[in-house]
C-alpha positions as CSV (number, residue, x, y, z in Angstrom):
1,M,-25.2,-23.4,22.9
2,L,-24.1,-20.2,21.0
3,R,-26.8,-17.7,20.2
4,A,-27.8,-17.7,16.5
5,E,-26.3,-14.2,15.9
6,N,-22.9,-15.4,17.1
7,T,-23.1,-18.5,15.0
8,L,-23.9,-16.4,11.9
9,Q,-20.9,-14.2,12.7
10,R,-18.6,-17.1,13.0
11,I,-19.8,-18.6,9.7
12,F,-19.6,-15.3,7.9
13,R,-16.0,-14.7,9.2
14,E,-14.9,-18.1,8.0
15,I,-16.4,-17.6,4.6
16,A,-14.8,-14.1,4.3
17,K,-11.3,-15.4,5.1
18,S,-11.0,-17.0,1.7
19,G,-14.0,-15.7,-0.3
20,E,-15.1,-19.3,-0.9
21,I,-14.8,-22.5,1.2
22,S,-16.1,-26.1,0.9
23,G,-19.1,-26.9,3.0
24,R,-17.2,-29.7,4.8
25,E,-14.3,-27.4,5.7
26,L,-16.7,-24.7,6.9
27,A,-18.7,-27.2,9.1
28,R,-15.4,-28.4,10.6
29,A,-14.2,-24.8,11.2
30,V,-17.4,-23.7,13.0
31,G,-18.2,-27.0,14.7
32,L,-21.7,-27.5,13.2
33,H,-23.4,-30.5,11.7
34,P,-23.7,-30.1,7.9
35,S,-27.6,-29.9,8.0
36,T,-27.4,-27.2,10.7
37,L,-24.8,-25.3,8.8
38,A,-26.8,-25.4,5.6
39,A,-29.7,-23.7,7.4
40,K,-27.4,-21.0,8.7
41,V,-25.9,-20.4,5.3
42,R,-29.3,-20.1,3.8
43,A,-30.0,-17.3,6.4
44,L,-26.9,-15.5,5.1
45,E,-28.0,-16.1,1.6
46,R,-31.4,-14.5,2.3
47,K,-29.5,-11.4,3.6
48,G,-27.6,-11.3,0.3
49,L,-24.3,-12.1,2.0
50,A,-23.5,-15.6,0.9
51,E,-24.2,-18.0,-2.0
52,F,-23.9,-21.8,-2.6
53,G,-21.8,-23.1,-5.5
54,D,-20.8,-26.4,-7.1
55,G,-24.1,-28.1,-6.3
56,H,-24.2,-26.8,-2.7
57,Q,-20.8,-28.3,-2.1
58,R,-19.1,-24.9,-1.6
59,V,-20.1,-21.7,0.1
60,G,-18.8,-18.2,-0.9
61,L,-19.4,-14.6,-0.3
62,N,-21.9,-13.0,-2.6
63,A,-19.6,-10.9,-4.8
64,N,-22.6,-8.7,-5.7
65,F,-23.5,-7.7,-2.2
66,G,-21.7,-4.4,-2.8
67,Y,-18.4,-3.0,-3.9
68,V,-15.4,-1.3,-2.3
69,V,-12.9,1.2,-3.6
70,G,-9.2,1.3,-2.9
71,I,-7.3,4.5,-3.7
72,D,-3.6,5.1,-4.0
73,L,-2.6,8.8,-3.6
74,G,0.9,9.2,-4.9
75,A,3.1,12.2,-5.4
76,S,2.2,12.4,-9.1
77,H,-0.9,10.3,-9.6
78,L,-4.2,9.0,-8.2
79,H,-5.0,5.3,-8.8
80,F,-8.5,4.0,-8.1
81,A,-9.6,0.4,-8.1
82,L,-13.2,-0.7,-7.6
83,A,-13.6,-4.3,-6.4
84,D,-16.5,-6.6,-5.7
85,F,-17.3,-8.1,-2.3
86,R,-14.7,-10.9,-2.8
87,G,-12.0,-8.4,-3.6
88,E,-11.8,-9.0,-7.4
89,I,-11.1,-5.7,-9.3
90,L,-13.9,-4.7,-11.6
91,N,-12.6,-1.4,-12.8
92,D,-9.6,0.8,-12.2
93,A,-8.3,4.1,-13.4
94,T,-5.2,6.3,-13.1
95,V,-5.4,10.1,-13.0
96,K,-2.4,12.5,-13.2
97,I,-2.2,15.1,-10.5
98,R,-0.2,18.3,-10.0
99,P,1.1,18.2,-6.4
100,E,1.6,22.0,-6.5
101,D,-2.2,22.4,-6.8
102,G,-2.6,22.0,-3.0
103,P,-4.9,19.8,-0.9
104,Q,-8.3,21.3,-1.5
105,K,-8.1,21.0,-5.3
106,M,-6.7,17.5,-5.0
107,I,-9.5,16.5,-2.7
108,R,-12.0,17.7,-5.2
109,Q,-10.2,15.7,-7.9
110,I,-10.3,12.6,-5.7
111,K,-14.1,12.9,-5.2
112,E,-14.8,13.6,-8.9
113,S,-12.6,10.8,-10.1
114,L,-14.1,8.3,-7.6
115,R,-17.6,9.1,-8.8
116,G,-16.5,8.6,-12.4
117,V,-15.0,5.2,-11.6
118,A,-18.1,4.1,-9.7
119,E,-20.5,5.2,-12.5
120,K,-18.8,2.8,-14.9
121,V,-19.9,-0.2,-12.8
122,G,-23.5,1.0,-12.9
123,H,-24.9,-1.2,-10.1
124,G,-24.4,-2.3,-6.5
125,R,-23.8,-0.3,-3.4
126,L,-20.6,1.3,-2.2
127,R,-19.7,-0.3,1.2
128,A,-16.4,1.2,2.1
129,L,-13.4,3.2,0.9
130,A,-9.7,2.9,1.8
131,I,-6.9,5.3,0.7
132,G,-3.2,5.2,1.0
133,V,-1.4,8.5,1.4
134,P,2.2,9.5,1.2
135,S,2.3,10.6,4.9
136,P,2.1,9.3,8.4
137,V,-1.5,9.1,9.5
138,D,-2.3,10.2,13.1
139,P,-3.8,7.1,14.7
140,V,-5.9,9.2,17.1
141,R,-7.1,12.1,15.0
142,G,-7.1,10.2,11.6
143,V,-5.5,13.0,9.7
144,V,-2.8,13.2,7.1
145,T,-0.1,14.7,9.4
146,Y,2.5,15.7,6.9
147,A,3.0,14.6,3.3
148,N,6.4,16.0,2.6
149,N,6.1,15.5,-1.2
150,L,2.7,17.2,-1.4
151,P,2.9,21.0,-0.8
152,G,0.4,22.1,1.8
153,W,-0.5,18.7,3.0
154,K,-0.1,19.1,6.8
155,D,-2.8,18.1,9.3
156,I,-5.4,17.6,6.5
157,H,-8.6,15.9,7.4
158,L,-8.9,13.8,4.2
159,G,-10.8,11.0,5.8
160,R,-13.5,13.4,7.2
161,E,-13.8,15.0,3.7
162,L,-14.4,11.6,2.1
163,E,-16.8,10.5,4.8
164,K,-18.9,13.7,4.2
165,G,-18.8,13.1,0.4
166,F,-19.7,9.4,0.3
167,R,-21.3,8.4,3.7
168,V,-19.4,5.1,4.0
169,P,-16.7,3.9,6.4
170,I,-13.3,5.2,5.5
171,F,-9.9,3.7,6.2
172,M,-6.8,5.8,5.7
173,E,-3.2,4.6,6.1
174,N,0.3,5.6,5.1
175,D,0.8,4.4,1.5
176,V,3.8,2.1,2.2
177,N,2.0,0.6,5.1
178,M,-0.9,0.0,2.7
179,A,1.5,-1.6,0.2
180,A,2.7,-4.0,3.0
181,I,-0.9,-4.9,3.7
182,G,-1.4,-5.7,0.0
183,E,1.8,-7.7,-0.2
184,H,0.8,-9.7,2.9
185,W,-2.7,-10.4,1.4
186,R,-1.8,-11.3,-2.2
187,G,2.0,-10.9,-2.7
188,V,5.3,-12.5,-1.9
189,A,4.7,-11.9,1.8
190,Q,1.6,-14.2,2.1
191,G,2.0,-16.3,5.2
192,V,5.1,-14.3,6.4
193,D,4.4,-12.8,9.8
194,N,7.5,-10.7,10.1
195,F,8.6,-8.7,7.1
196,V,9.5,-5.2,6.0
197,F,8.2,-3.7,2.7
198,I,10.4,-0.9,1.5
199,A,9.1,1.4,-1.3
200,L,11.6,3.4,-3.3
201,G,9.8,5.8,-5.6
202,T,9.6,9.6,-5.6
203,G,10.4,9.3,-1.9
204,I,11.2,6.3,0.3
205,G,9.4,4.6,3.2
206,S,8.7,1.3,4.7
207,G,5.9,-0.8,6.2
208,I,6.6,-3.2,9.0
209,F,4.7,-6.4,9.9
210,V,5.4,-7.9,13.3
211,D,3.6,-11.2,14.3
212,G,1.3,-10.9,11.4
213,K,0.1,-7.4,12.1
214,L,1.1,-4.0,10.8
215,Y,3.2,-2.1,13.3
216,R,2.4,1.6,13.3
217,G,4.3,2.9,16.2
218,R,3.4,5.6,18.8
219,T,2.6,8.4,16.3
220,G,1.8,6.3,13.2
221,S,5.3,7.0,11.9
222,A,7.0,3.6,12.3
223,G,9.0,2.8,9.2
224,E,9.5,6.4,8.1
225,V,13.1,5.6,7.0
226,F,13.2,8.8,4.9
227,R,14.5,10.5,8.1
228,M,17.3,8.0,8.7
229,N,20.9,9.3,8.6
230,I,23.8,7.1,7.7
231,E,26.5,9.7,8.1
232,W,26.9,10.6,11.8
233,Q,29.2,13.5,11.1
234,R,26.2,15.3,9.5
235,W,23.8,14.8,12.3
236,A,23.5,18.6,13.0
237,E,23.0,19.7,9.4
238,D,19.7,21.0,8.2
239,F,18.1,18.9,5.4
240,P,14.9,19.5,3.5
241,D,11.6,18.2,4.9
242,T,12.4,15.0,3.1
243,G,15.1,14.3,5.6
244,Y,18.7,13.1,5.0
245,F,18.0,9.6,3.6
246,E,15.3,10.6,1.1
247,N,17.4,13.6,0.0
248,Y,19.6,11.0,-1.7
249,V,17.8,7.6,-1.8
250,S,14.7,8.4,-3.8
251,G,13.5,9.4,-7.2
252,L,14.0,13.1,-6.4
253,G,17.4,12.3,-5.0
254,I,18.5,10.5,-8.1
255,A,17.1,13.3,-10.3
256,A,19.0,15.9,-8.3
257,E,22.3,14.0,-8.4
258,G,21.7,13.3,-12.1
259,R,21.4,17.0,-12.9
260,K,24.7,17.7,-11.2
261,A,26.5,14.8,-12.8
262,L,25.0,14.9,-16.3
263,G,24.6,18.7,-16.6
264,G,21.8,20.6,-18.2
265,T,18.1,20.4,-17.7
266,P,16.3,17.3,-19.0
267,P,13.6,18.1,-21.6
268,G,10.2,19.0,-20.0
269,E,11.6,19.3,-16.5
270,A,10.5,22.9,-16.1
271,G,6.9,22.0,-16.7
272,S,5.8,20.9,-13.3
273,L,7.0,19.7,-9.9
274,R,6.1,16.2,-11.0
275,E,8.5,16.3,-13.9
276,E,11.3,17.9,-11.8
277,R,11.3,14.9,-9.5
278,D,11.4,12.3,-12.3
279,A,14.6,10.4,-12.5
280,Y,13.9,8.8,-15.8
281,F,16.7,10.6,-17.6
282,V,19.4,9.1,-15.3
283,F,18.2,5.6,-16.0
284,E,18.0,6.3,-19.7
285,A,21.5,7.6,-19.7
286,F,22.6,4.5,-17.7
287,R,21.0,2.2,-20.3
288,Q,22.9,4.0,-23.0
289,G,26.2,3.3,-21.2
290,N,26.8,6.8,-19.7
291,P,29.5,6.3,-16.9
292,A,28.4,9.4,-15.0
293,A,24.8,8.0,-14.8
294,R,26.2,4.7,-13.6
295,A,28.2,6.4,-10.9
296,V,25.1,8.2,-9.7
297,L,23.1,5.0,-9.4
298,E,26.0,3.1,-7.8
299,K,26.3,5.8,-5.1
300,I,22.5,5.8,-4.4
301,F,22.1,2.1,-4.4
302,T,25.1,1.7,-2.1
303,M,23.4,4.1,0.4
304,F,20.2,2.2,-0.1
305,G,22.0,-1.0,0.8
306,V,23.4,0.5,4.0
307,G,19.8,1.6,4.9
308,V,18.4,-1.8,4.3
309,A,21.2,-3.4,6.5
310,N,20.3,-1.0,9.3
311,V,16.6,-1.9,9.0
312,V,17.6,-5.6,9.2
313,A,19.7,-4.9,12.3
314,I,16.7,-3.3,14.1
315,V,13.7,-5.4,13.0
316,D,15.4,-8.8,12.2
317,P,12.6,-9.7,9.7
318,D,12.1,-13.0,7.9
319,L,11.8,-11.1,4.5
320,I,12.6,-7.8,2.9
321,V,10.2,-6.8,0.0
322,L,11.2,-4.0,-2.4
323,G,8.6,-2.0,-4.3
324,G,8.2,1.3,-6.0
325,G,9.0,2.7,-9.4
326,I,12.7,3.2,-8.8
327,V,13.4,-0.5,-8.2
328,K,12.4,-1.1,-11.8
329,G,14.8,1.4,-13.3
330,A,18.0,-0.7,-13.1
331,P,17.0,-3.8,-11.2
332,E,20.0,-5.9,-11.9
333,L,22.5,-3.2,-10.8
334,M,20.4,-2.5,-7.7
335,R,20.1,-6.1,-6.7
336,A,23.8,-6.7,-7.2
337,I,24.8,-3.7,-5.0
338,L,22.2,-4.4,-2.3
339,D,23.3,-8.1,-2.0
340,Q,27.0,-7.0,-1.7
341,V,26.4,-4.3,0.9
342,V,23.7,-6.0,3.0
343,H,25.8,-9.3,3.2
344,R,28.8,-7.3,4.1
345,L,27.1,-5.5,7.0
346,Q,24.8,-8.4,8.1
347,P,26.2,-11.9,8.5
348,D,22.8,-13.6,8.1
349,P,20.4,-11.3,6.3
350,P,16.9,-12.4,5.3
351,P,15.9,-12.9,1.7
352,I,15.3,-9.7,-0.4
353,Q,12.6,-10.0,-3.0
354,L,10.9,-7.7,-5.4
355,S,7.2,-7.1,-4.9
356,A,5.0,-9.5,-6.8
357,L,2.3,-6.9,-7.1
358,E,4.7,-4.1,-8.3
359,D,2.8,-0.8,-8.5
360,K,-0.5,-2.5,-7.5
361,A,0.7,-3.4,-4.0
362,Q,-0.8,-0.2,-2.4
363,T,-4.0,-0.7,-4.4
364,Y,-4.4,-4.3,-3.2
365,G,-3.7,-3.1,0.4
366,A,-6.4,-0.5,0.1
367,I,-8.9,-3.0,-1.3
368,H,-8.2,-5.5,1.5
369,S,-8.5,-2.7,4.1
370,A,-11.8,-1.5,2.6
371,L,-13.2,-5.1,2.5
372,T,-12.2,-5.5,6.1
373,L,-14.2,-2.4,7.0
374,A,-17.2,-3.5,5.0
375,Q,-17.1,-7.0,6.6
376,E,-16.8,-5.6,10.1
377,A,-19.9,-3.6,9.4
378,V,-21.7,-6.8,8.4
379,L,-20.5,-8.6,11.5
380,R,-21.9,-5.8,13.7
381,R,-25.3,-6.2,12.0
382,L,-25.2,-10.0,12.5
383,R,-25.0,-9.6,16.3
């Protein structure tokens, strides 16, 4: 017979998988008689972890046990989402940032904004935080190794700073990896064990799932396609820190090509680094029928298609998911070019779908990761 602690762990784990489950399904999953199960669930209920519903026919997590916060640190914004213990978002907020301000000022802004979001809920206990960052995360040291779109962000101990400020478990991951986690949890990749999430925004990156788990690689840099080169003749050239591929296939690449093709400086561009990277004016010109803008996008999307085909050749996934702000700029043109290029280079490519979560994929990934941390802490206490 299993010890009571192990039984409680198994019951809690099964409930946590879905947030709510019928008593009959739960009894079958843990192999207990319904009367024995009811006594164990009441023990979890007394601890504030579970609750009965539908006339004791269903069992769910107690959503009010505490809350978690998921944070998306982008190249131009901070997005916070506060969720209950079942993962339902209670409050969220977006804050503009100036990447040129450097890491210390931005870390203070993260802390201040997080406290502001938490105060709006007014009750409950913070159980865990998770944050997606535009950088590889060293899996051993747990640091932001190098965020190439955030000046000064090299070997920054962001997780340690947040732990000191909030005294809760912290999970930190590359932002696109976090988006892949979100898409696997609540997006078009639910139930898909092998897929690649490619985010095309200010920069470009990808998150890779293999056998139902995130693949991080040796240094945490798996999926950093921004360094990919699709012109072998240029292998020895020096490119910016963004690498060859991101130098073209990204918001900053489209903006740079647009300035050359369209001439002049878009209004407001001189105001900040964020505005300088914004490719909005190219898409606006394209929608107005400007042939030079169309040529820029056709070039970039063709390069994007070659990159996607190369990813397919290496990973052979069941699904490619596209996210990020740039994919919404001219989606019909992008999809048409991608389909043409990828099918030309790959005889049997996987489906390519747009993210169902759009700009919330990273946020959902962070919420799921924070919930996992919080639930693991509960499981340790139930031993």
